[in-house]
OpenMM code with the backbone's topology and positions (N, CA, C; nanometers):
from openmm import Vec3, app, unit

residues = "MET LYS SER LEU GLU LEU SER VAL GLN ASP LEU ARG ASP SER HIS PRO ALA GLN VAL ASN LYS GLN PRO ARG GLN PHE LEU ASP LEU LEU ARG ARG GLY ASP ARG THR LYS PHE GLU LEU THR SER GLU ILE THR SER ALA LYS GLN VAL LEU LEU ASP GLU VAL HIS ARG SER SER SER GLU ILE ASN SER SER LEU ALA SER PHE GLY SER GLN LEU ALA ASN ILE VAL THR HIS ILE MET LYS ALA SER ASP ALA LYS LYS GLY LYS SER SER GLY GLY GLY ARG LYS GLY ARG ARG TRP PHE".split()
positions = [
    Vec3(8.7553, 2.5105, -0.8920),
    Vec3(8.6269, 2.5850, -0.8059),
    Vec3(8.4923, 2.5796, -0.8741),
    Vec3(8.4842, 2.5596, -1.0137),
    Vec3(8.3921, 2.5941, -1.1246),
    Vec3(8.3035, 2.4561, -1.0667),
    Vec3(8.3847, 2.3258, -1.0708),
    Vec3(8.3051, 2.1956, -1.0615),
    Vec3(8.2548, 2.1970, -0.9216),
    Vec3(8.3014, 2.2405, -0.8208),
    Vec3(8.2662, 2.2359, -0.6779),
    Vec3(8.1270, 2.3243, -0.6743),
    Vec3(8.1542, 2.4466, -0.7294),
    Vec3(8.0191, 2.5257, -0.7506),
    Vec3(7.8852, 2.4718, -0.8190),
    Vec3(7.9412, 2.3905, -0.9260),
    Vec3(7.8323, 2.3197, -0.9771),
    Vec3(7.7757, 2.2203, -0.9340),
    Vec3(7.8786, 2.1378, -0.8395),
    Vec3(7.8224, 1.9999, -0.7603),
    Vec3(7.7340, 2.0505, -0.6519),
    Vec3(7.7299, 2.1939, -0.5823),
    Vec3(7.6569, 2.2572, -0.4979),
    Vec3(7.5629, 2.2512, -0.5582),
    Vec3(7.5393, 2.3413, -0.6763),
    Vec3(7.3992, 2.3710, -0.7317),
    Vec3(7.3221, 2.2530, -0.8017),
    Vec3(7.3887, 2.1244, -0.8160),
    Vec3(7.3186, 2.0071, -0.8684),
    Vec3(7.2618, 1.9551, -0.7242),
    Vec3(7.3311, 1.9784, -0.5988),
    Vec3(7.2522, 1.9124, -0.4971),
    Vec3(7.1390, 2.0298, -0.4590),
    Vec3(7.1517, 2.1270, -0.4602),
    Vec3(7.0457, 2.2415, -0.4272),
    Vec3(6.9345, 2.2004, -0.5057),
    Vec3(6.9631, 2.1727, -0.6654),
    Vec3(6.8685, 2.1472, -0.7278),
    Vec3(6.7778, 1.9906, -0.7357),
    Vec3(6.8659, 1.8835, -0.6863),
    Vec3(6.8204, 1.7864, -0.6612),
    Vec3(6.7249, 1.7595, -0.5079),
    Vec3(6.7964, 1.8259, -0.4301),
    Vec3(6.7450, 1.8140, -0.2880),
    Vec3(6.5899, 1.8918, -0.3024),
    Vec3(6.5174, 1.9749, -0.3444),
    Vec3(6.3628, 2.0016, -0.3332),
    Vec3(6.2953, 1.8989, -0.4172),
    Vec3(6.3626, 1.8126, -0.5159),
    Vec3(6.2693, 1.6997, -0.5888),
    Vec3(6.2745, 1.5968, -0.4803),
    Vec3(6.3837, 1.5475, -0.4272),
    Vec3(6.3691, 1.4906, -0.2994),
    Vec3(6.2572, 1.4929, -0.1975),
    Vec3(6.3061, 1.6236, -0.1564),
    Vec3(6.2017, 1.6679, -0.0590),
    Vec3(6.0367, 1.6326, -0.1078),
    Vec3(6.0206, 1.6782, -0.2387),
    Vec3(5.8781, 1.6777, -0.2734),
    Vec3(5.8573, 1.5224, -0.3026),
    Vec3(5.9437, 1.4428, -0.3194),
    Vec3(5.8990, 1.3191, -0.3455),
    Vec3(5.8595, 1.2274, -0.2125),
    Vec3(5.8950, 1.2729, -0.1153),
    Vec3(5.8729, 1.2104, 0.0288),
    Vec3(5.7078, 1.2144, 0.0235),
    Vec3(5.6787, 1.3265, 0.0769),
    Vec3(5.5303, 1.3512, 0.0735),
    Vec3(5.3970, 1.2651, 0.0086),
    Vec3(5.4879, 1.2837, -0.1502),
    Vec3(5.3895, 1.2258, -0.2402),
    Vec3(5.4020, 1.0592, -0.2089),
    Vec3(5.5394, 1.0114, -0.1911),
    Vec3(5.5399, 0.8878, -0.1574),
    Vec3(5.4377, 0.8408, -0.0144),
    Vec3(5.4650, 0.9111, 0.0715),
    Vec3(5.3607, 0.9077, 0.2059),
    Vec3(5.2256, 0.9260, 0.1726),
    Vec3(5.1502, 0.9788, 0.0999),
    Vec3(5.0477, 0.9944, 0.0540),
    Vec3(5.0065, 0.8729, -0.0206),
    Vec3(5.0821, 0.8370, -0.1108),
    Vec3(5.0568, 0.7065, -0.1696),
    Vec3(5.0310, 0.5858, -0.0955),
    Vec3(5.1313, 0.5963, 0.0138),
    Vec3(5.1189, 0.4727, 0.0990),
    Vec3(4.9731, 0.4982, 0.1811),
    Vec3(4.9277, 0.6157, 0.2017),
    Vec3(4.8111, 0.6255, 0.2761),
    Vec3(4.6989, 0.5871, 0.1997),
    Vec3(4.6905, 0.6328, 0.0836),
    Vec3(4.5828, 0.5792, -0.0117),
    Vec3(4.5878, 0.4508, -0.0184),
    Vec3(4.6872, 0.3785, -0.0361),
    Vec3(4.7153, 0.2351, -0.0825),
    Vec3(4.6404, 0.1757, 0.0852),
    Vec3(4.6930, 0.2339, 0.1836),
    Vec3(4.6239, 0.1752, 0.3386),
    Vec3(4.4995, 0.1971, 0.3220),
    Vec3(4.4348, 0.2968, 0.2953),
    Vec3(4.2636, 0.3351, 0.2934),
    Vec3(4.2308, 0.2334, 0.1767),
    Vec3(4.2583, 0.2049, 0.0751),
    Vec3(4.1927, 0.1382, -0.0018),
    Vec3(4.2137, -0.0075, 0.0395),
    Vec3(4.3148, -0.0426, 0.1480),
    Vec3(4.3325, -0.1748, 0.1912),
    Vec3(4.2388, -0.2110, 0.2839),
    Vec3(4.2181, -0.1064, 0.3703),
    Vec3(4.1419, -0.1218, 0.4952),
    Vec3(4.0117, -0.1255, 0.4455),
    Vec3(3.9416, -0.0553, 0.3302),
    Vec3(3.8325, -0.0610, 0.2744),
    Vec3(3.7627, -0.2386, 0.2267),
    Vec3(3.8917, -0.2789, 0.1329),
    Vec3(3.8762, -0.4002, 0.0853),
    Vec3(3.8412, -0.4878, 0.1948),
    Vec3(3.9344, -0.5040, 0.3033),
    Vec3(3.9004, -0.5549, 0.4296),
    Vec3(3.7652, -0.5407, 0.4977),
    Vec3(3.7373, -0.4335, 0.5017),
    Vec3(3.5815, -0.3889, 0.5841),
    Vec3(3.4975, -0.4693, 0.5056),
    Vec3(3.5102, -0.4427, 0.3393),
    Vec3(3.4069, -0.5081, 0.2473),
    Vec3(3.4150, -0.6513, 0.2833),
    Vec3(3.5101, -0.7156, 0.3069),
    Vec3(3.5500, -0.8804, 0.3188),
    Vec3(3.4650, -0.9124, 0.4331),
    Vec3(3.5152, -0.8663, 0.5187),
    Vec3(3.4742, -0.8825, 0.6762),
    Vec3(3.3193, -0.8641, 0.6768),
    Vec3(3.2534, -0.7486, 0.6234),
    Vec3(3.1190, -0.7239, 0.6044),
    Vec3(3.0393, -0.8669, 0.5355),
    Vec3(3.1188, -0.8706, 0.4222),
    Vec3(3.0223, -0.9999, 0.3346),
    Vec3(3.0544, -1.1357, 0.3957),
    Vec3(3.1349, -1.1600, 0.5093),
    Vec3(3.1548, -1.2789, 0.6043),
    Vec3(3.0642, -1.2783, 0.6787),
    Vec3(3.0338, -1.1694, 0.7752),
    Vec3(2.9347, -1.1361, 0.8505),
    Vec3(2.7694, -1.1610, 0.7969),
    Vec3(2.7757, -1.1413, 0.7072),
    Vec3(2.6302, -1.1463, 0.6156),
    Vec3(2.6050, -1.2915, 0.5714),
    Vec3(2.7177, -1.3519, 0.5481),
    Vec3(2.7193, -1.4944, 0.5198),
    Vec3(2.7083, -1.5840, 0.6387),
    Vec3(2.7518, -1.5344, 0.7365),
    Vec3(2.7469, -1.6251, 0.8618),
    Vec3(2.6034, -1.5897, 0.9325),
    Vec3(2.5370, -1.4700, 0.9425),
    Vec3(2.4430, -1.4375, 0.9930),
    Vec3(2.3351, -1.5159, 0.8814),
    Vec3(2.3220, -1.5166, 0.7722),
    Vec3(2.2612, -1.6006, 0.7098),
    Vec3(2.2617, -1.7757, 0.6953),
    Vec3(2.3736, -1.7929, 0.7244),
    Vec3(2.3671, -1.9356, 0.7843),
    Vec3(2.2934, -1.9763, 0.9226),
    Vec3(2.3340, -1.8724, 1.0345),
    Vec3(2.2679, -1.9032, 1.1489),
    Vec3(2.0978, -1.8687, 1.1587),
    Vec3(2.0428, -1.7839, 1.0640),
    Vec3(1.9054, -1.7704, 1.0326),
    Vec3(1.8488, -1.8939, 0.9408),
    Vec3(1.9018, -1.9500, 0.8842),
    Vec3(1.8837, -2.0999, 0.8095),
    Vec3(1.8897, -2.1920, 0.9148),
    Vec3(1.9797, -2.2041, 1.0155),
    Vec3(2.0069, -2.3109, 1.0855),
    Vec3(1.8763, -2.2862, 1.1687),
    Vec3(1.8390, -2.1891, 1.2343),
    Vec3(1.7387, -2.1513, 1.3542),
    Vec3(1.6399, -2.1846, 1.2729),
    Vec3(1.5726, -2.1593, 1.1468),
    Vec3(1.4519, -2.2058, 1.0879),
    Vec3(1.3943, -2.3106, 1.0914),
    Vec3(1.5341, -2.4079, 1.0494),
    Vec3(1.5583, -2.5596, 1.0430),
    Vec3(1.5424, -2.6151, 1.1920),
    Vec3(1.6169, -2.5640, 1.2772),
    Vec3(1.5875, -2.6292, 1.4177),
    Vec3(1.4441, -2.5901, 1.4759),
    Vec3(1.3754, -2.4752, 1.4452),
    Vec3(1.2511, -2.4471, 1.4866),
    Vec3(1.1581, -2.5330, 1.4192),
    Vec3(1.1622, -2.5833, 1.2865),
    Vec3(1.0963, -2.6695, 1.1975),
    Vec3(1.1022, -2.8093, 1.2796),
    Vec3(1.2156, -2.8297, 1.2937),
    Vec3(1.2311, -2.9555, 1.3538),
    Vec3(1.1559, -2.9958, 1.4975),
    Vec3(1.1673, -2.8763, 1.5667),
    Vec3(1.1033, -2.8605, 1.6901),
    Vec3(0.9652, -2.8775, 1.7088),
    Vec3(0.8998, -2.8039, 1.5851),
    Vec3(0.7582, -2.8209, 1.6181),
    Vec3(0.7216, -2.9238, 1.5508),
    Vec3(0.7920, -3.0160, 1.4552),
    Vec3(0.7743, -3.1313, 1.4343),
    Vec3(0.7769, -3.2405, 1.5276),
    Vec3(0.8759, -3.2187, 1.6105),
    Vec3(0.9227, -3.3169, 1.7145),
    Vec3(0.7834, -3.2914, 1.8432),
    Vec3(0.7338, -3.1599, 1.8652),
    Vec3(0.6198, -3.1220, 1.9309),
    Vec3(0.5145, -3.2072, 1.9071),
    Vec3(0.4842, -3.1883, 1.8076),
    Vec3(0.3364, -3.2733, 1.7338),
    Vec3(0.3884, -3.3875, 1.7429),
    Vec3(0.4803, -3.4785, 1.7137),
    Vec3(0.4848, -3.6202, 1.7071),
    Vec3(0.4948, -3.6506, 1.8707),
    Vec3(0.5536, -3.5968, 1.9615),
    Vec3(0.5314, -3.5968, 2.1092),
    Vec3(0.3645, -3.6123, 2.1356),
    Vec3(0.3106, -3.4908, 2.1007),
    Vec3(0.1804, -3.4567, 2.1636),
    Vec3(0.1112, -3.5969, 2.0961),
    Vec3(0.1089, -3.6504, 1.9628),
    Vec3(0.0518, -3.7673, 1.9283),
    Vec3(0.1103, -3.9104, 2.0102),
    Vec3(0.1992, -3.9191, 2.0446),
    Vec3(0.2385, -4.0299, 2.1389),
    Vec3(0.1831, -3.9975, 2.2701),
    Vec3(0.1880, -3.9014, 2.3284),
    Vec3(0.1227, -3.8968, 2.4537),
    Vec3(-0.0255, -3.9088, 2.4150),
    Vec3(-0.0916, -3.8676, 2.3455),
    Vec3(-0.2336, -3.8928, 2.3192),
    Vec3(-0.2586, -4.0302, 2.3124),
    Vec3(-0.1440, -4.1070, 2.2213),
    Vec3(-0.1753, -4.2444, 2.2217),
    Vec3(-0.1712, -4.3512, 2.3735),
    Vec3(-0.0776, -4.3079, 2.4217),
    Vec3(-0.0204, -4.3473, 2.5392),
    Vec3(-0.1539, -4.3339, 2.6717),
    Vec3(-0.2217, -4.1762, 2.6488),
    Vec3(-0.3497, -4.1977, 2.7252),
    Vec3(-0.4413, -4.2743, 2.7105),
    Vec3(-0.4705, -4.2832, 2.5621),
    Vec3(-0.5946, -4.3748, 2.5061),
    Vec3(-0.5766, -4.4881, 2.5538),
    Vec3(-0.4336, -4.5698, 2.5411),
    Vec3(-0.3864, -4.7026, 2.5571),
    Vec3(-0.4246, -4.7188, 2.7173),
    Vec3(-0.3718, -4.6295, 2.7788),
    Vec3(-0.4086, -4.6053, 2.9201),
    Vec3(-0.5326, -4.6201, 3.0127),
    Vec3(-0.6167, -4.5250, 2.9208),
    Vec3(-0.7561, -4.5578, 2.9367),
    Vec3(-0.8261, -4.6539, 2.9199),
    Vec3(-0.8093, -4.7159, 2.7850),
    Vec3(-0.8563, -4.8715, 2.7461),
    Vec3(-0.8393, -4.9556, 2.8633),
    Vec3(-0.6968, -4.9602, 2.8891),
    Vec3(-0.6747, -5.0294, 2.9875),
    Vec3(-0.7349, -5.0206, 3.1376),
    Vec3(-0.7740, -4.9024, 3.1863),
    Vec3(-0.8492, -4.8958, 3.2718),
    Vec3(-0.9966, -4.9271, 3.2620),
    Vec3(-1.0311, -4.9375, 3.1729),
    Vec3(-1.1779, -4.9877, 3.1112),
    Vec3(-1.1829, -5.1277, 3.1266),
    Vec3(-1.1037, -5.1978, 3.0816),
    Vec3(-1.0849, -5.3421, 3.1016),
    Vec3(-1.0763, -5.3904, 3.2290),
    Vec3(-0.9751, -5.3211, 3.3184),
    Vec3(-0.9373, -5.3529, 3.4460),
    Vec3(-1.0499, -5.3146, 3.5468),
    Vec3(-1.1236, -5.2168, 3.5301),
    Vec3(-1.2207, -5.1716, 3.6191),
    Vec3(-1.3389, -5.2732, 3.6440),
    Vec3(-1.3583, -5.3573, 3.5177),
    Vec3(-1.4563, -5.4601, 3.5492),
    Vec3(-1.4248, -5.5807, 3.6575),
    Vec3(-1.2775, -5.5965, 3.6600),
    Vec3(-1.2383, -5.6910, 3.7611),
    Vec3(-1.2531, -5.6262, 3.8870),
    Vec3(-1.1512, -5.7094, 3.9505),
    Vec3(-1.1539, -5.6709, 4.1098),
    Vec3(-1.0323, -5.6397, 4.1094),
    Vec3(-0.9638, -5.5373, 4.0321),
    Vec3(-0.8751, -5.4572, 4.0718),
    Vec3(-0.9006, -5.2976, 4.0557),
    Vec3(-1.0336, -5.3058, 4.1038),
    Vec3(-1.0215, -5.1371, 4.1205),
    Vec3(-0.9793, -5.0408, 4.2062),
    Vec3(-0.9080, -4.9620, 4.1843),
    Vec3(-0.8340, -4.8412, 4.2485),
    Vec3(-0.7015, -4.9355, 4.2326),
    Vec3(-0.6211, -5.0240, 4.1975),
    Vec3(-0.4863, -5.0748, 4.2393),
    Vec3(-0.4173, -4.9909, 4.0898),
    Vec3(-0.2877, -4.9856, 4.0931),
    Vec3(-0.2044, -4.9411, 4.0223),
    Vec3(-0.1423, -5.0624, 3.9628),
    Vec3(-0.0785, -5.0214, 3.8544),
    Vec3(-0.0079, -5.1304, 3.7746),
    Vec3(0.1137, -5.0968, 3.8119),
    Vec3(0.1829, -5.0022, 3.8503),
    Vec3(0.3249, -4.9936, 3.9036),
    Vec3(0.3638, -4.9606, 4.0292),
] * unit.nanometer
topology = app.Topology()
chain = topology.addChain("A")
for resn in residues:
    res = topology.addResidue(resn, chain)
    for name in ("N", "CA", "C"):
        topology.addAtom(name, app.Element.getBySymbol(name[0]), res)
């Protein structure tokens, strides 16, 4: 009977250790989850910033290209208008006054 009592006493003594171990493990899991969540949030924030910087850079390049294109187009239109005016000046001396070329 003495060994049975010792076994029961051992169970009683070990049970609180197991009970106390479970909440600690749970808290450790929660802490690891929080740390992982923080790391992922940081990575996502960093990736967002990289993408946002790339969008701003691309937008600036596009705006610069559009401005350059607009200037080139204005020069072409000016050149065409001058050529048209020069043709009109030449043709107005002849008998084609008021006629269209197209």
